[in-house]
C-alpha positions, 0 to 999 in steps of 0.5 A: 506904350509911349505913343502919342494920343490919336487927335479927336478931330482925327478920330471924327474924320475917320469915323465919317469916311469909313463906311465899316464897323469902327473901334476906337481903343486906348484910355477908355474906362467904362464911363467915357466908353459908353460915351463914345458909343453913345455919342455914336463916335465907334462902333465897338471900344476896345481895351487892351491893358485893362483886360490883361490886368482884369480877366474878368473885366466885363463882370468888374465894369457890370458891377462896378468893381474897382479894375486891377492896375496893369503891371507894366514891367510884366508886358511883353516878358516870355513869362507868365507872370502879369498875364496870369496871376491877376485876382479875379472877382471870384478868388 
């Protein structure tokens, strides 16, 4: 949420030095996640905001359906709005 991105060369260096499962996150969509995995830059890609706005994210990515846009104004609030009210494919 406004943090500077981690430079790609640093991510690649960390990947080379770390022996365990390596997870990348931040700004990925399906296509860029697939590329990162195919290039062995990570073992797993994490999706945060896309999952908040798309409780059916996996199905949407599998079928190529457009994603809901996250409503950043509802993040980190004490209310359920923004966490439970995004439309799903079945609704």
